Predicted model as a PDB file, atoms N, CA, C, CB and O in Angstrom, pLDDT in the B-factor column:
MODEL        1                                                                  
ATOM      1  N   MET A   1      29.174-198.738  -9.463  1.00 52.00           N  
ATOM      2  CA  MET A   1      30.514-198.660  -8.912  1.00 52.00           C  
ATOM      3  C   MET A   1      31.388-197.846  -9.850  1.00 52.00           C  
ATOM      4  CB  MET A   1      31.107-200.069  -8.688  1.00 52.00           C  
ATOM      5  O   MET A   1      31.251-197.895 -11.072  1.00 52.00           O  
ATOM      6  N   ALA A   2      32.265-197.117  -9.251  1.00 58.00           N  
ATOM      7  CA  ALA A   2      33.190-196.309 -10.038  1.00 58.00           C  
ATOM      8  C   ALA A   2      34.329-197.175 -10.553  1.00 58.00           C  
ATOM      9  CB  ALA A   2      33.739-195.137  -9.205  1.00 58.00           C  
ATOM     10  O   ALA A   2      34.754-198.127  -9.898  1.00 58.00           O  
ATOM     11  N   ARG A   3      34.802-196.834 -11.712  1.00 66.00           N  
ATOM     12  CA  ARG A   3      35.923-197.591 -12.268  1.00 66.00           C  
ATOM     13  C   ARG A   3      37.195-197.365 -11.461  1.00 66.00           C  
ATOM     14  CB  ARG A   3      36.155-197.203 -13.730  1.00 66.00           C  
ATOM     15  O   ARG A   3      37.897-198.314 -11.112  1.00 66.00           O  
ATOM     16  N   ASN A   4      37.487-196.096 -11.165  1.00 63.00           N  
ATOM     17  CA  ASN A   4      38.688-195.775 -10.406  1.00 63.00           C  
ATOM     18  C   ASN A   4      38.263-195.315  -9.017  1.00 63.00           C  
ATOM     19  CB  ASN A   4      39.542-194.682 -11.126  1.00 63.00           C  
ATOM     20  O   ASN A   4      37.763-194.203  -8.847  1.00 63.00           O  
ATOM     21  N   ALA A   5      38.465-196.171  -8.035  1.00 65.00           N  
ATOM     22  CA  ALA A   5      38.064-195.828  -6.682  1.00 65.00           C  
ATOM     23  C   ALA A   5      39.003-194.781  -6.081  1.00 65.00           C  
ATOM     24  CB  ALA A   5      38.034-197.080  -5.808  1.00 65.00           C  
ATOM     25  O   ALA A   5      38.590-194.021  -5.205  1.00 65.00           O  
ATOM     26  N   VAL A   6      40.239-194.731  -6.529  1.00 76.00           N  
ATOM     27  CA  VAL A   6      41.206-193.767  -6.028  1.00 76.00           C  
ATOM     28  C   VAL A   6      41.333-192.654  -7.052  1.00 76.00           C  
ATOM     29  CB  VAL A   6      42.588-194.436  -5.745  1.00 76.00           C  
ATOM     30  O   VAL A   6      41.607-192.905  -8.225  1.00 76.00           O  
ATOM     31  N   ARG A   7      41.131-191.418  -6.601  1.00 73.00           N  
ATOM     32  CA  ARG A   7      41.197-190.273  -7.506  1.00 73.00           C  
ATOM     33  C   ARG A   7      42.641-190.013  -7.911  1.00 73.00           C  
ATOM     34  CB  ARG A   7      40.586-189.016  -6.849  1.00 73.00           C  
ATOM     35  O   ARG A   7      43.542-190.073  -7.073  1.00 73.00           O  
ATOM     36  N   GLN A   8      42.864-189.728  -9.173  1.00 74.00           N  
ATOM     37  CA  GLN A   8      44.193-189.409  -9.671  1.00 74.00           C  
ATOM     38  C   GLN A   8      44.588-188.009  -9.209  1.00 74.00           C  
ATOM     39  CB  GLN A   8      44.242-189.512 -11.215  1.00 74.00           C  
ATOM     40  O   GLN A   8      43.725-187.140  -9.085  1.00 74.00           O  
ATOM     41  N   PRO A   9      45.869-187.775  -8.953  1.00 69.00           N  
ATOM     42  CA  PRO A   9      46.283-186.428  -8.537  1.00 69.00           C  
ATOM     43  C   PRO A   9      46.030-185.420  -9.654  1.00 69.00           C  
ATOM     44  CB  PRO A   9      47.775-186.414  -8.138  1.00 69.00           C  
ATOM     45  O   PRO A   9      46.217-185.721 -10.833  1.00 69.00           O  
ATOM     46  N   ARG A  10      45.602-184.219  -9.264  1.00 74.00           N  
ATOM     47  CA  ARG A  10      45.279-183.201 -10.256  1.00 74.00           C  
ATOM     48  C   ARG A  10      46.524-182.553 -10.827  1.00 74.00           C  
ATOM     49  CB  ARG A  10      44.388-182.147  -9.651  1.00 74.00           C  
ATOM     50  O   ARG A  10      46.565-182.227 -12.014  1.00 74.00           O  
ATOM     51  N   TYR A  11      47.538-182.361  -9.998  1.00 75.00           N  
ATOM     52  CA  TYR A  11      48.744-181.688 -10.453  1.00 75.00           C  
ATOM     53  C   TYR A  11      49.959-182.370  -9.859  1.00 75.00           C  
ATOM     54  CB  TYR A  11      48.719-180.198 -10.077  1.00 75.00           C  
ATOM     55  O   TYR A  11      50.075-182.512  -8.641  1.00 75.00           O  
ATOM     56  N   VAL A  12      50.844-182.781 -10.711  1.00 73.00           N  
ATOM     57  CA  VAL A  12      52.100-183.358 -10.266  1.00 73.00           C  
ATOM     58  C   VAL A  12      53.198-182.414 -10.746  1.00 73.00           C  
ATOM     59  CB  VAL A  12      52.302-184.831 -10.814  1.00 73.00           C  
ATOM     60  O   VAL A  12      53.400-182.284 -11.954  1.00 73.00           O  
ATOM     61  N   PRO A  13      53.916-181.750  -9.832  1.00 75.00           N  
ATOM     62  CA  PRO A  13      54.925-180.783 -10.266  1.00 75.00           C  
ATOM     63  C   PRO A  13      56.070-181.455 -11.012  1.00 75.00           C  
ATOM     64  CB  PRO A  13      55.470-180.020  -9.067  1.00 75.00           C  
ATOM     65  O   PRO A  13      56.507-182.552 -10.665  1.00 75.00           O  
ATOM     66  N   VAL A  14      56.536-180.777 -12.030  1.00 81.00           N  
ATOM     67  CA  VAL A  14      57.669-181.267 -12.814  1.00 81.00           C  
ATOM     68  C   VAL A  14      58.935-180.994 -12.013  1.00 81.00           C  
ATOM     69  CB  VAL A  14      57.732-180.587 -14.235  1.00 81.00           C  
ATOM     70  O   VAL A  14      59.096-179.894 -11.485  1.00 81.00           O  
ATOM     71  N   PRO A  15      59.839-181.971 -11.910  1.00 83.00           N  
ATOM     72  CA  PRO A  15      61.062-181.717 -11.149  1.00 83.00           C  
ATOM     73  C   PRO A  15      61.906-180.636 -11.819  1.00 83.00           C  
ATOM     74  CB  PRO A  15      61.878-183.009 -11.001  1.00 83.00           C  
ATOM     75  O   PRO A  15      61.992-180.572 -13.046  1.00 83.00           O  
ATOM     76  N   LYS A  16      62.529-179.786 -11.000  1.00 88.00           N  
ATOM     77  CA  LYS A  16      63.377-178.718 -11.513  1.00 88.00           C  
ATOM     78  C   LYS A  16      64.800-179.249 -11.582  1.00 88.00           C  
ATOM     79  CB  LYS A  16      63.290-177.433 -10.619  1.00 88.00           C  
ATOM     80  O   LYS A  16      65.467-179.398 -10.558  1.00 88.00           O  
ATOM     81  N   VAL A  17      65.257-179.531 -12.785  1.00 89.00           N  
ATOM     82  CA  VAL A  17      66.592-180.091 -12.995  1.00 89.00           C  
ATOM     83  C   VAL A  17      67.590-178.946 -13.018  1.00 89.00           C  
ATOM     84  CB  VAL A  17      66.662-180.924 -14.319  1.00 89.00           C  
ATOM     85  O   VAL A  17      67.431-177.993 -13.781  1.00 89.00           O  
ATOM     86  N   ILE A  18      68.622-179.037 -12.182  1.00 90.00           N  
ATOM     87  CA  ILE A  18      69.636-177.987 -12.136  1.00 90.00           C  
ATOM     88  C   ILE A  18      70.944-178.424 -12.781  1.00 90.00           C  
ATOM     89  CB  ILE A  18      69.889-177.572 -10.702  1.00 90.00           C  
ATOM     90  O   ILE A  18      71.865-177.616 -12.896  1.00 90.00           O  
ATOM     91  N   GLY A  19      71.047-179.658 -13.198  1.00 92.00           N  
ATOM     92  CA  GLY A  19      72.260-180.098 -13.877  1.00 92.00           C  
ATOM     93  C   GLY A  19      72.318-181.600 -14.032  1.00 92.00           C  
ATOM     94  O   GLY A  19      71.609-182.350 -13.362  1.00 92.00           O  
ATOM     95  N   THR A  20      73.176-182.010 -14.929  1.00 92.00           N  
ATOM     96  CA  THR A  20      73.419-183.439 -15.137  1.00 92.00           C  
ATOM     97  C   THR A  20      74.923-183.672 -15.091  1.00 92.00           C  
ATOM     98  CB  THR A  20      72.812-183.936 -16.499  1.00 92.00           C  
ATOM     99  O   THR A  20      75.712-182.766 -15.360  1.00 92.00           O  
ATOM    100  N   GLN A  21      75.303-184.880 -14.751  1.00 92.00           N  
ATOM    101  CA  GLN A  21      76.711-185.223 -14.620  1.00 92.00           C  
ATOM    102  C   GLN A  21      76.909-186.634 -15.152  1.00 92.00           C  
ATOM    103  CB  GLN A  21      77.189-185.107 -13.141  1.00 92.00           C  
ATOM    104  O   GLN A  21      76.269-187.571 -14.676  1.00 92.00           O  
ATOM    105  N   PRO A  22      77.796-186.795 -16.144  1.00 92.00           N  
ATOM    106  CA  PRO A  22      78.057-188.154 -16.630  1.00 92.00           C  
ATOM    107  C   PRO A  22      78.809-188.968 -15.575  1.00 92.00           C  
ATOM    108  CB  PRO A  22      78.865-188.111 -17.949  1.00 92.00           C  
ATOM    109  O   PRO A  22      79.654-188.447 -14.847  1.00 92.00           O  
ATOM    110  N   ASP A  23      78.482-190.241 -15.515  1.00 88.00           N  
ATOM    111  CA  ASP A  23      79.135-191.106 -14.538  1.00 88.00           C  
ATOM    112  C   ASP A  23      80.568-191.379 -14.987  1.00 88.00           C  
ATOM    113  CB  ASP A  23      78.350-192.437 -14.358  1.00 88.00           C  
ATOM    114  O   ASP A  23      80.822-191.579 -16.175  1.00 88.00           O  
ATOM    115  N   LEU A  24      81.496-191.388 -14.045  1.00 88.00           N  
ATOM    116  CA  LEU A  24      82.905-191.576 -14.383  1.00 88.00           C  
ATOM    117  C   LEU A  24      83.243-193.004 -14.784  1.00 88.00           C  
ATOM    118  CB  LEU A  24      83.759-191.173 -13.224  1.00 88.00           C  
ATOM    119  O   LEU A  24      84.274-193.241 -15.414  1.00 88.00           O  
ATOM    120  N   PHE A  25      82.392-193.952 -14.428  1.00 89.00           N  
ATOM    121  CA  PHE A  25      82.695-195.357 -14.678  1.00 89.00           C  
ATOM    122  C   PHE A  25      81.757-195.985 -15.696  1.00 89.00           C  
ATOM    123  CB  PHE A  25      82.633-196.131 -13.391  1.00 89.00           C  
ATOM    124  O   PHE A  25      81.570-197.202 -15.691  1.00 89.00           O  
ATOM    125  N   GLY A  26      81.159-195.172 -16.577  1.00 86.00           N  
ATOM    126  CA  GLY A  26      80.332-195.702 -17.654  1.00 86.00           C  
ATOM    127  C   GLY A  26      78.906-196.032 -17.258  1.00 86.00           C  
ATOM    128  O   GLY A  26      78.208-196.706 -18.016  1.00 86.00           O  
ATOM    129  N   GLY A  27      78.460-195.594 -16.130  1.00 89.00           N  
ATOM    130  CA  GLY A  27      77.096-195.854 -15.691  1.00 89.00           C  
ATOM    131  C   GLY A  27      76.134-194.816 -16.260  1.00 89.00           C  
ATOM    132  O   GLY A  27      76.513-194.037 -17.134  1.00 89.00           O  
ATOM    133  N   PRO A  28      74.906-194.800 -15.778  1.00 90.00           N  
ATOM    134  CA  PRO A  28      73.930-193.826 -16.274  1.00 90.00           C  
ATOM    135  C   PRO A  28      74.287-192.406 -15.820  1.00 90.00           C  
ATOM    136  CB  PRO A  28      72.515-194.195 -15.791  1.00 90.00           C  
ATOM    137  O   PRO A  28      74.977-192.216 -14.818  1.00 90.00           O  
ATOM    138  N   THR A  29      73.811-191.433 -16.564  1.00 90.00           N  
ATOM    139  CA  THR A  29      74.042-190.036 -16.236  1.00 90.00           C  
ATOM    140  C   THR A  29      73.260-189.675 -14.971  1.00 90.00           C  
ATOM    141  CB  THR A  29      73.634-189.118 -17.420  1.00 90.00           C  
ATOM    142  O   THR A  29      72.106-190.072 -14.809  1.00 90.00           O  
ATOM    143  N   ILE A  30      73.896-188.927 -14.086  1.00 89.00           N  
ATOM    144  CA  ILE A  30      73.275-188.512 -12.828  1.00 89.00           C  
ATOM    145  C   ILE A  30      72.584-187.178 -13.052  1.00 89.00           C  
ATOM    146  CB  ILE A  30      74.329-188.411 -11.677  1.00 89.00           C  
ATOM    147  O   ILE A  30      73.176-186.260 -13.620  1.00 89.00           O  
ATOM    148  N   THR A  31      71.344-187.063 -12.612  1.00 90.00           N  
ATOM    149  CA  THR A  31      70.583-185.828 -12.736  1.00 90.00           C  
ATOM    150  C   THR A  31      70.403-185.224 -11.354  1.00 90.00           C  
ATOM    151  CB  THR A  31      69.209-186.080 -13.416  1.00 90.00           C  
ATOM    152  O   THR A  31      70.019-185.913 -10.409  1.00 90.00           O  
ATOM    153  N   HIS A  32      70.685-183.924 -11.244  1.00 90.00           N  
ATOM    154  CA  HIS A  32      70.537-183.213  -9.979  1.00 90.00           C  
ATOM    155  C   HIS A  32      69.260-182.387 -10.025  1.00 90.00           C  
ATOM    156  CB  HIS A  32      71.771-182.312  -9.692  1.00 90.00           C  
ATOM    157  O   HIS A  32      69.035-181.633 -10.972  1.00 90.00           O  
ATOM    158  N   GLU A  33      68.427-182.529  -9.003  1.00 90.00           N  
ATOM    159  CA  GLU A  33      67.145-181.831  -8.940  1.00 90.00           C  
ATOM    160  C   GLU A  33      67.063-180.993  -7.664  1.00 90.00           C  
ATOM    161  CB  GLU A  33      65.973-182.839  -9.001  1.00 90.00           C  
ATOM    162  O   GLU A  33      67.712-181.290  -6.661  1.00 90.00           O  
ATOM    163  N   VAL A  34      66.251-179.943  -7.729  1.00 88.00           N  
ATOM    164  CA  VAL A  34      65.965-179.121  -6.559  1.00 88.00           C  
ATOM    165  C   VAL A  34      64.692-179.664  -5.920  1.00 88.00           C  
ATOM    166  CB  VAL A  34      65.814-177.599  -6.940  1.00 88.00           C  
ATOM    167  O   VAL A  34      63.690-179.879  -6.602  1.00 88.00           O  
ATOM    168  N   ALA A  35      64.736-179.883  -4.622  1.00 81.00           N  
ATOM    169  CA  ALA A  35      63.537-180.362  -3.920  1.00 81.00           C  
ATOM    170  C   ALA A  35      62.517-179.235  -3.847  1.00 81.00           C  
ATOM    171  CB  ALA A  35      63.889-180.878  -2.488  1.00 81.00           C  
ATOM    172  O   ALA A  35      62.872-178.103  -3.518  1.00 81.00           O  
ATOM    173  N   ARG A  36      61.271-179.524  -4.145  1.00 78.00           N  
ATOM    174  CA  ARG A  36      60.210-178.521  -4.081  1.00 78.00           C  
ATOM    175  C   ARG A  36      59.465-178.683  -2.772  1.00 78.00           C  
ATOM    176  CB  ARG A  36      59.239-178.646  -5.289  1.00 78.00           C  
ATOM    177  O   ARG A  36      59.113-179.790  -2.364  1.00 78.00           O  
ATOM    178  N   ARG A  37      59.233-177.544  -2.120  1.00 78.00           N  
ATOM    179  CA  ARG A  37      58.495-177.560  -0.864  1.00 78.00           C  
ATOM    180  C   ARG A  37      57.017-177.328  -1.155  1.00 78.00           C  
ATOM    181  CB  ARG A  37      59.041-176.489   0.120  1.00 78.00           C  
ATOM    182  O   ARG A  37      56.689-176.521  -2.024  1.00 78.00           O  
ATOM    183  N   PRO A  38      56.120-178.012  -0.453  1.00 75.00           N  
ATOM    184  CA  PRO A  38      54.693-177.761  -0.660  1.00 75.00           C  
ATOM    185  C   PRO A  38      54.301-176.400  -0.091  1.00 75.00           C  
ATOM    186  CB  PRO A  38      53.846-178.875  -0.012  1.00 75.00           C  
ATOM    187  O   PRO A  38      54.998-175.850   0.761  1.00 75.00           O  
ATOM    188  N   LEU A  39      53.188-175.869  -0.565  1.00 73.00           N  
ATOM    189  CA  LEU A  39      52.684-174.607  -0.039  1.00 73.00           C  
ATOM    190  C   LEU A  39      52.275-174.790   1.415  1.00 73.00           C  
ATOM    191  CB  LEU A  39      51.494-174.092  -0.881  1.00 73.00           C  
ATOM    192  O   LEU A  39      51.708-175.823   1.771  1.00 73.00           O  
ATOM    193  N   PRO A  40      52.556-173.798   2.265  1.00 77.00           N  
ATOM    194  CA  PRO A  40      52.134-173.915   3.661  1.00 77.00           C  
ATOM    195  C   PRO A  40      50.610-173.860   3.770  1.00 77.00           C  
ATOM    196  CB  PRO A  40      52.771-172.799   4.512  1.00 77.00           C  
ATOM    197  O   PRO A  40      49.929-173.365   2.871  1.00 77.00           O  
ATOM    198  N   GLN A  41      50.098-174.363   4.860  1.00 80.00           N  
ATOM    199  CA  GLN A  41      48.652-174.393   5.068  1.00 80.00           C  
ATOM    200  C   GLN A  41      48.053-172.999   5.177  1.00 80.00           C  
ATOM    201  CB  GLN A  41      48.326-175.183   6.312  1.00 80.00           C  
ATOM    202  O   GLN A  41      46.856-172.827   4.947  1.00 80.00           O  
ATOM    203  N   THR A  42      48.862-171.999   5.525  1.00 81.00           N  
ATOM    204  CA  THR A  42      48.350-170.642   5.738  1.00 81.00           C  
ATOM    205  C   THR A  42      48.545-169.740   4.527  1.00 81.00           C  
ATOM    206  CB  THR A  42      49.024-170.021   6.938  1.00 81.00           C  
ATOM    207  O   THR A  42      48.477-168.519   4.669  1.00 81.00           O  
ATOM    208  N   TRP A  43      48.782-170.289   3.353  1.00 79.00           N  
ATOM    209  CA  TRP A  43      49.054-169.440   2.191  1.00 79.00           C  
ATOM    210  C   TRP A  43      47.856-168.569   1.839  1.00 79.00           C  
ATOM    211  CB  TRP A  43      49.441-170.295   0.989  1.00 79.00           C  
ATOM    212  O   TRP A  43      48.041-167.447   1.368  1.00 79.00           O  
ATOM    213  N   GLY A  44      46.661-169.038   2.047  1.00 83.00           N  
ATOM    214  CA  GLY A  44      45.466-168.259   1.736  1.00 83.00           C  
ATOM    215  C   GLY A  44      45.310-167.058   2.652  1.00 83.00           C  
ATOM    216  O   GLY A  44      44.949-165.969   2.207  1.00 83.00           O  
ATOM    217  N   ARG A  45      45.586-167.264   3.949  1.00 84.00           N  
ATOM    218  CA  ARG A  45      45.495-166.149   4.892  1.00 84.00           C  
ATOM    219  C   ARG A  45      46.561-165.101   4.608  1.00 84.00           C  
ATOM    220  CB  ARG A  45      45.630-166.654   6.329  1.00 84.00           C  
ATOM    221  O   ARG A  45      46.300-163.904   4.733  1.00 84.00           O  
ATOM    222  N   THR A  46      47.753-165.536   4.227  1.00 81.00           N  
ATOM    223  CA  THR A  46      48.823-164.603   3.907  1.00 81.00           C  
ATOM    224  C   THR A  46      48.466-163.775   2.686  1.00 81.00           C  
ATOM    225  CB  THR A  46      50.133-165.350   3.674  1.00 81.00           C  
ATOM    226  O   THR A  46      48.696-162.566   2.668  1.00 81.00           O  
ATOM    227  N   LEU A  47      47.912-164.406   1.677  1.00 82.00           N  
ATOM    228  CA  LEU A  47      47.510-163.691   0.468  1.00 82.00           C  
ATOM    229  C   LEU A  47      46.382-162.715   0.768  1.00 82.00           C  
ATOM    230  CB  LEU A  47      47.079-164.678  -0.622  1.00 82.00           C  
ATOM    231  O   LEU A  47      46.384-161.602   0.243  1.00 82.00           O  
ATOM    232  N   LEU A  48      45.432-163.097   1.589  1.00 85.00           N  
ATOM    233  CA  LEU A  48      44.326-162.207   1.951  1.00 85.00           C  
ATOM    234  C   LEU A  48      44.830-161.008   2.751  1.00 85.00           C  
ATOM    235  CB  LEU A  48      43.264-162.972   2.759  1.00 85.00           C  
ATOM    236  O   LEU A  48      44.387-159.881   2.530  1.00 85.00           O  
ATOM    237  N   ARG A  49      45.759-161.251   3.684  1.00 82.00           N  
ATOM    238  CA  ARG A  49      46.314-160.157   4.473  1.00 82.00           C  
ATOM    239  C   ARG A  49      47.057-159.163   3.573  1.00 82.00           C  
ATOM    240  CB  ARG A  49      47.258-160.706   5.561  1.00 82.00           C  
ATOM    241  O   ARG A  49      46.967-157.953   3.782  1.00 82.00           O  
ATOM    242  N   TYR A  50      47.779-159.660   2.591  1.00 81.00           N  
ATOM    243  CA  TYR A  50      48.486-158.795   1.649  1.00 81.00           C  
ATOM    244  C   TYR A  50      47.492-157.994   0.816  1.00 81.00           C  
ATOM    245  CB  TYR A  50      49.406-159.626   0.734  1.00 81.00           C  
ATOM    246  O   TYR A  50      47.714-156.814   0.544  1.00 81.00           O  
ATOM    247  N   HIS A  51      46.411-158.626   0.415  1.00 81.00           N  
ATOM    248  CA  HIS A  51      45.399-157.968  -0.419  1.00 81.00           C  
ATOM    249  C   HIS A  51      44.674-156.862   0.349  1.00 81.00           C  
ATOM    250  CB  HIS A  51      44.384-158.997  -0.933  1.00 81.00           C  
ATOM    251  O   HIS A  51      44.356-155.823  -0.230  1.00 81.00           O  
ATOM    252  N   LEU A  52      44.408-157.066   1.636  1.00 83.00           N  
ATOM    253  CA  LEU A  52      43.648-156.107   2.423  1.00 83.00           C  
ATOM    254  C   LEU A  52      44.503-154.985   3.024  1.00 83.00           C  
ATOM    255  CB  LEU A  52      42.933-156.825   3.520  1.00 83.00           C  
ATOM    256  O   LEU A  52      43.958-154.004   3.529  1.00 83.00           O  
ATOM    257  N   ALA A  53      45.814-155.115   2.975  1.00 82.00           N  
ATOM    258  CA  ALA A  53      46.690-154.114   3.595  1.00 82.00           C  
ATOM    259  C   ALA A  53      46.742-152.843   2.750  1.00 82.00           C  
ATOM    260  CB  ALA A  53      48.111-154.682   3.786  1.00 82.00           C  
ATOM    261  O   ALA A  53      46.841-152.899   1.524  1.00 82.00           O  
ATOM    262  N   ASP A  54      46.674-151.688   3.434  1.00 79.00           N  
ATOM    263  CA  ASP A  54      46.796-150.402   2.742  1.00 79.00           C  
ATOM    264  C   ASP A  54      48.259-149.984   2.610  1.00 79.00           C  
ATOM    265  CB  ASP A  54      46.006-149.317   3.487  1.00 79.00           C  
ATOM    266  O   ASP A  54      48.646-149.384   1.607  1.00 79.00           O  
ATOM    267  N   THR A  55      49.059-150.294   3.601  1.00 77.00           N  
ATOM    268  CA  THR A  55      50.475-149.936   3.584  1.00 77.00           C  
ATOM    269  C   THR A  55      51.295-151.170   3.941  1.00 77.00           C  
ATOM    270  CB  THR A  55      50.774-148.763   4.571  1.00 77.00           C  
ATOM    271  O   THR A  55      50.765-152.165   4.436  1.00 77.00           O  
ATOM    272  N   MET A  56      52.598-151.087   3.683  1.00 74.00           N  
ATOM    273  CA  MET A  56      53.472-152.213   4.013  1.00 74.00           C  
ATOM    274  C   MET A  56      53.581-152.401   5.526  1.00 74.00           C  
ATOM    275  CB  MET A  56      54.867-151.999   3.406  1.00 74.00           C  
ATOM    276  O   MET A  56      53.841-153.508   5.998  1.00 74.00           O  
ATOM    277  N   ALA A  57      53.381-151.317   6.291  1.00 74.00           N  
ATOM    278  CA  ALA A  57      53.436-151.427   7.758  1.00 74.00           C  
ATOM    279  C   ALA A  57      52.310-152.301   8.287  1.00 74.00           C  
ATOM    280  CB  ALA A  57      53.363-150.038   8.405  1.00 74.00           C  
ATOM    281  O   ALA A  57      52.456-152.914   9.344  1.00 74.00           O  
ATOM    282  N   ASP A  58      51.189-152.373   7.575  1.00 71.00           N  
ATOM    283  CA  ASP A  58      50.074-153.222   8.003  1.00 71.00           C  
ATOM    284  C   ASP A  58      50.444-154.694   7.937  1.00 71.00           C  
ATOM    285  CB  ASP A  58      48.841-152.957   7.142  1.00 71.00           C  
ATOM    286  O   ASP A  58      49.867-155.502   8.665  1.00 71.00           O  
ATOM    287  N   LEU A  59      51.388-155.060   7.087  1.00 71.00           N  
ATOM    288  CA  LEU A  59      51.766-156.457   6.934  1.00 71.00           C  
ATOM    289  C   LEU A  59      52.662-156.941   8.064  1.00 71.00           C  
ATOM    290  CB  LEU A  59      52.460-156.660   5.612  1.00 71.00           C  
ATOM    291  O   LEU A  59      52.772-158.147   8.285  1.00 71.00           O  
ATOM    292  N   ASP A  60      53.306-156.023   8.787  1.00 72.00           N  
ATOM    293  CA  ASP A  60      54.198-156.419   9.873  1.00 72.00           C  
ATOM    294  C   ASP A  60      53.453-157.087  11.023  1.00 72.00           C  
ATOM    295  CB  ASP A  60      54.950-155.213  10.387  1.00 72.00           C  
ATOM    296  O   ASP A  60      53.998-157.964  11.693  1.00 72.00           O  
ATOM    297  N   GLY A  61      52.228-156.680  11.246  1.00 61.00           N  
ATOM    298  CA  GLY A  61      51.448-157.247  12.330  1.00 61.00           C  
ATOM    299  C   GLY A  61      51.688-156.560  13.658  1.00 61.00           C  
ATOM    300  O   GLY A  61      50.946-156.779  14.616  1.00 61.00           O  
ATOM    301  N   GLY A  62      52.715-155.734  13.723  1.00 53.00           N  
ATOM    302  CA  GLY A  62      53.016-155.016  14.957  1.00 53.00           C  
ATOM    303  C   GLY A  62      52.509-153.589  14.888  1.00 53.00           C  
ATOM    304  O   GLY A  62      51.811-153.214  13.946  1.00 53.00           O  
ATOM    305  N   ASN A  63      52.854-152.813  15.864  1.00 50.00           N  
ATOM    306  CA  ASN A  63      52.451-151.407  15.903  1.00 50.00           C  
ATOM    307  C   ASN A  63      53.602-150.544  15.397  1.00 50.00           C  
ATOM    308  CB  ASN A  63      52.034-150.983  17.345  1.00 50.00           C  
ATOM    309  O   ASN A  63      54.246-149.852  16.186  1.00 50.00           O  
ATOM    310  N   ALA A  64      53.869-150.576  14.101  1.00 46.00           N  
ATOM    311  CA  ALA A  64      54.945-149.780  13.510  1.00 46.00           C  
ATOM    312  C   ALA A  64      54.495-148.317  13.431  1.00 46.00           C  
ATOM    313  CB  ALA A  64      55.333-150.323  12.090  1.00 46.00           C  
ATOM    314  O   ALA A  64      53.461-148.006  12.840  1.00 46.00           O  
ATOM    315  N   GLN A  65      55.284-147.430  14.033  1.00 46.00           N  
ATOM    316  CA  GLN A  65      54.951-146.011  14.015  1.00 46.00           C  
ATOM    317  C   GLN A  65      56.062-145.179  13.494  1.00 46.00           C  
ATOM    318  CB  GLN A  65      54.583-145.541  15.366  1.00 46.00           C  
ATOM    319  O   GLN A  65      55.934-143.957  13.417  1.00 46.00           O  
TER     320      GLN A  65                                                      
ENDMDL                                                                          
END                                                                             
């Protein structure tokens, strides 16, 4: 049997702190963070399309002439 049945996360992003604000009534300092969005499911296809494109017009997906 494995010791840890649940695998630990490989990467936990560090929160991006954009500022702190002292509390006006003597409470704890408030920290403001930017919410991080996860990578979209299609990030690999987008990167491959960029890699295979010869010109920027190829990335549009339309018939740019």
